[in-house]
NUROTI-291626 format. One line per field, with one value per residue (C-alpha): residue in three letters; x, z, y. Coordinates in nm, 2 decimals, padded with zeros to 4 digits. Last residue first. Example, Ala and Ser with C-alpha at 12.3 -4.5 7.8 and 13.67 -1.06 7.14 Angstrom:
<pts>
res c(ser	ala)
px c(01.37	01.23)
pz c(00.71	00.78)
py c(-00.11	-00.45)
</pts>
This chain:
<pts>
res c(arg	gly	arg	pro	ala	arg	phe	pro	arg	val	val	thr	glu	gln	val	val	his	ala	ile	leu	ser	gly	asp	leu	ser	trp	val	asp	ala	phe	ala	leu	gly	arg	gly	asp	ala	ala	thr	pro	ser	arg	gln	ala	phe	leu	met	trp	glu	asp	ala	arg	phe	pro	arg	his	tyr	trp	leu	ser	his	asp	leu	ser	thr	leu	phe	val	ser	pro	pro	glu	asp	arg	leu	met	arg	pro	leu	gln	thr	thr	leu	thr	thr	ala	pro	ala	leu	phe	leu	asp	ser	ala	tyr	ala	leu	ala	cys	ala	his	leu	ser	pro	ala	asp	pro	leu	pro	glu	ala	ala	arg	ile	trp	ile	lys	gln	glu	thr	leu	gly	pro	thr	his	pro	glu	ala	pro	gly	pro	val	tyr	arg	met	asp	leu	val	arg	arg	phe	glu	ala	gln	ala	phe	asp	glu	pro	asn	asn	arg	ala	trp	thr	glu	tyr	met	asp	pro	leu	ala	leu	pro	asp	pro	thr	arg	pro	met	ala	pro	gln	arg	asp	gly	thr	asn	glu	pro	lys	lys	phe	ser	ala	thr	leu	thr	phe	ile	thr	glu	gly	gly	gln	leu	ala	thr	val	gln	arg	thr	leu	tyr	ser	ser	gly	glu	arg	val	arg	glu	val	ala	tyr	val	ile	ala	arg	thr	ser	asp	gly	pro	arg	leu	phe	his	gly	his	val	ser	his	val	ala	arg	glu	glu	pro	val	thr	gln	asp	ala	ala	thr	leu	ala	gln	ala	ala	val	gln	gly	gly	phe	ala	arg	ser	pro	ile	gly	asp	his	cys	trp	gly	arg	phe	leu	asp	arg	asp	leu	gln	glu	leu	asp	leu	phe	gly	leu	phe	asp	lys	gly	leu	gly	asn	his	thr	glu	arg	glu	pro	leu	val	pro	met)
px c(08.08	08.31	08.16	07.91	07.80	07.49	07.15	06.98	07.10	07.01	07.31	07.19	07.14	07.05	06.86	06.80	06.59	06.60	06.41	06.05	05.89	05.58	05.61	05.75	06.04	06.02	06.26	06.16	06.34	06.43	06.52	06.69	06.76	07.04	07.10	06.99	06.65	06.48	06.26	06.03	06.15	05.98	06.07	05.90	06.17	05.99	06.22	06.15	06.37	06.73	06.82	06.72	06.62	06.71	06.58	06.67	06.95	07.02	07.16	07.32	07.43	07.61	07.66	07.50	07.48	07.19	07.18	06.83	06.67	06.75	06.70	06.35	06.22	06.13	06.08	06.43	06.58	06.36	06.07	06.13	06.04	05.80	05.98	06.30	06.40	06.30	06.55	06.83	06.68	06.64	06.96	07.16	06.97	07.05	07.42	07.35	07.09	07.35	07.60	07.34	07.27	07.64	07.65	07.36	07.56	07.30	07.45	07.26	06.98	06.98	06.82	06.88	06.55	06.39	06.03	06.01	05.79	05.75	05.67	05.73	05.63	05.56	05.19	05.14	04.94	05.09	04.85	04.87	05.00	05.35	05.42	05.50	05.80	05.91	06.28	06.50	06.87	07.20	07.22	07.02	07.29	07.53	07.35	07.50	07.22	06.95	07.10	07.12	06.77	06.60	06.22	06.18	06.46	06.35	05.98	06.09	06.33	06.07	05.88	05.51	05.34	05.15	05.47	05.56	05.24	05.06	05.12	04.95	05.20	05.37	05.23	05.43	05.72	05.79	06.00	06.11	06.45	06.66	07.00	07.23	07.60	07.69	07.85	07.90	08.01	08.18	08.23	08.45	08.46	08.68	09.00	09.30	09.62	09.53	09.21	09.12	08.82	08.86	08.68	08.62	08.51	08.32	08.25	07.97	07.89	08.23	08.38	08.66	08.65	08.82	08.96	09.07	09.00	09.17	08.97	09.16	08.96	09.07	09.06	08.83	08.53	08.68	08.52	08.38	08.51	08.39	08.09	08.02	07.90	07.73	07.64	07.44	07.34	07.62	07.62	07.87	07.87	08.11	08.39	08.49	08.76	08.59	08.29	08.48	08.59	08.23	08.10	08.35	08.24	07.87	07.95	08.15	07.87	07.60	07.81	07.84	08.18	08.18	08.28	07.92	07.66	07.66	07.96	08.10	08.32	08.65	08.80	09.11	09.15	09.36	09.28	09.57	09.73	09.63	09.29	09.12	08.76	08.44	08.12	08.03	08.15	07.91	07.63	07.72	07.97	08.26	08.45	08.83	08.79	08.55	08.55	08.47	08.47	08.74	08.58	08.45	08.67	08.49	08.24)
pz c(17.79	18.09	18.43	18.67	18.95	18.83	18.70	18.43	18.10	17.87	17.70	17.54	17.19	17.18	16.95	17.01	16.81	16.85	16.86	16.76	16.84	17.06	17.28	17.57	17.35	17.21	17.21	17.02	17.20	17.07	17.24	17.14	17.38	17.38	17.55	17.24	17.24	17.33	17.08	17.01	17.29	17.32	17.46	17.45	17.60	17.67	17.71	17.97	17.95	18.06	17.76	17.53	17.17	16.80	16.56	16.43	16.64	16.56	16.84	16.85	17.13	17.13	17.37	17.69	18.01	18.18	18.43	18.51	18.84	19.01	19.39	19.51	19.60	19.25	19.09	19.06	18.95	18.64	18.66	18.62	18.40	18.14	18.15	18.05	17.73	17.85	18.13	17.87	17.73	18.07	18.15	17.83	17.68	17.97	17.88	17.51	17.59	17.79	17.50	17.26	17.52	17.53	17.15	17.15	17.36	17.56	17.91	18.12	18.38	18.67	18.71	18.34	18.20	18.17	18.12	18.09	17.88	17.88	17.62	17.58	17.25	17.25	17.16	17.00	17.19	17.50	17.79	18.11	17.89	17.97	18.29	18.28	18.49	18.59	18.60	18.71	18.62	18.77	19.12	19.04	18.80	19.08	19.22	19.56	19.78	19.57	19.60	19.98	20.01	19.82	19.83	19.99	19.81	19.48	19.53	19.61	19.32	19.07	19.15	19.10	18.77	18.71	18.67	18.37	18.19	18.11	17.77	17.44	17.18	16.98	16.63	16.33	16.17	15.85	15.78	15.43	15.39	15.53	15.61	15.91	15.86	15.95	16.22	16.22	16.53	16.55	16.90	17.04	17.39	17.63	17.42	17.62	17.71	18.08	18.00	17.65	17.48	17.10	16.92	16.54	16.40	16.08	15.91	15.67	15.45	15.29	15.40	15.65	15.72	15.97	16.22	16.48	16.85	17.14	17.46	17.78	18.07	18.43	18.69	18.98	18.75	18.57	18.22	18.12	17.78	17.42	17.44	17.08	16.99	16.69	16.70	16.44	16.38	16.56	16.48	16.27	16.31	16.61	16.40	16.49	16.72	17.06	16.93	16.92	17.29	17.40	17.21	17.39	17.72	17.64	17.54	17.86	18.06	17.91	17.97	18.35	18.46	18.62	18.99	19.11	18.83	18.64	18.84	18.78	18.50	18.48	18.19	17.96	17.62	17.31	16.97	17.01	17.34	17.70	17.70	18.04	17.99	18.17	18.08	18.44	18.56	18.33	18.48	18.84	19.10	18.87	18.90	18.96	19.31	19.39	19.15	19.15	18.78	18.54	18.25	17.95	17.64	17.36	17.15)
py c(12.73	12.72	12.63	12.78	12.53	12.35	12.46	12.26	12.41	12.71	12.88	13.19	13.33	13.70	13.94	14.31	14.56	14.94	15.27	15.19	15.52	15.50	15.82	15.61	15.49	15.14	14.84	14.52	14.24	13.89	13.57	13.24	12.95	12.69	12.36	12.17	12.34	12.66	12.84	13.14	13.37	13.71	14.04	14.39	14.61	14.94	15.24	15.51	15.82	15.83	15.61	15.89	15.82	15.87	15.61	15.26	15.11	14.74	14.52	14.18	13.95	13.62	13.33	13.47	13.27	13.09	12.80	12.68	12.59	12.91	12.95	13.04	13.38	13.49	13.83	13.98	13.65	13.63	13.38	13.01	12.71	12.84	13.17	13.01	13.18	13.53	13.49	13.53	13.85	14.01	14.20	14.21	14.51	14.74	14.78	14.82	15.08	15.27	15.25	15.40	15.67	15.76	15.77	16.02	16.27	16.47	16.40	16.15	16.21	15.96	15.62	15.52	15.38	15.04	14.92	14.55	14.33	13.95	13.68	13.30	13.13	12.76	12.81	13.15	13.41	13.27	13.19	13.39	13.68	13.81	14.00	14.37	14.46	14.81	14.91	15.21	15.17	15.29	15.16	14.84	14.75	14.67	14.36	14.26	14.41	14.26	13.91	13.95	14.09	13.80	13.82	14.16	14.34	14.18	14.29	14.64	14.64	14.56	14.88	14.82	14.93	15.26	15.45	15.23	15.31	14.99	14.83	14.83	14.73	15.01	15.05	14.92	15.12	15.32	15.62	15.73	15.89	16.18	16.03	16.03	15.93	15.58	15.36	14.98	14.79	14.44	14.31	14.04	13.90	13.71	13.71	13.58	13.76	13.77	13.95	14.08	14.25	14.26	14.54	14.55	14.88	14.96	15.30	15.37	15.67	15.77	15.44	15.39	15.02	14.78	15.03	14.77	14.85	14.68	14.68	14.58	14.44	14.51	14.23	14.15	14.12	13.82	13.78	13.44	13.33	13.37	13.61	13.72	14.06	14.22	14.59	14.79	15.15	15.35	15.72	15.91	16.28	16.26	16.11	15.75	15.61	15.69	15.50	15.17	15.21	15.30	15.00	14.77	14.94	14.86	14.50	14.44	14.61	14.39	14.09	14.14	14.02	13.68	13.63	13.59	13.64	13.97	14.10	14.45	14.56	14.75	14.94	14.97	15.12	15.08	15.25	15.50	15.42	15.35	15.53	15.48	15.39	15.51	15.32	15.22	15.56	15.74	15.52	15.59	15.46	15.39	15.07	15.05	14.91	15.20	15.50	15.87	15.97	16.10	16.28	16.07	16.05	16.23	16.04)
</pts>
């Protein structure tokens, strides 16, 4: 993907989706970016992952598309400081390429990402049917509920400026005892350029927003839908994506999420990601710290 053009910024952070992914190239395979808060004073993990993928993508030929991403969150990122992304060219195969990205602040590694890229192939195509779900525009706007229930929290959340969302509650009784489920429609709020790699990075950004809350639905609703303070502390440990089919992140994507287990201070959640026309476009898996709420501390 070509280096994105300079964007209007505020305190180093772009004001639109392109600005959220924008990186300054410092040297060959070395980039720098800024991230907004996820929770107060901690850089949003989805943006760190999306910027790391952006850095990796800028070192591969345009005909290679990302098909898998595996990230580990090692230390909280500081949203008041720049993040440096160092890319290692691990493999240069004839079909597959591999990149390792290390995100650094103050000389310490806060996140690592491994991304694999490949040439497109014409082979058989198989997928299940998309789950029956209300049309996104038939559902209430999550932001209206959030602004009404917790206007201060709503005003501080940066991602609301770049994403549209509609929430589909899970079943009153889970289909499988012990399984929590929810669905969210998400799309970029404004049209994005046609570059497929940009849409892959946008999906990576959005994919970190609701997987952690899926592990605690029996205890609390996601922050955007509740008016009481959190009772559970959540933070991502690792995060993986697999991209299956072409898609656009500025068109509605259904994140059908489920969490089969939470134990030992950890929860595991999965998401099947669908396009509005019923194509299965990606899978996401995340392991999350799940603890009774207290002041944030190191993992």
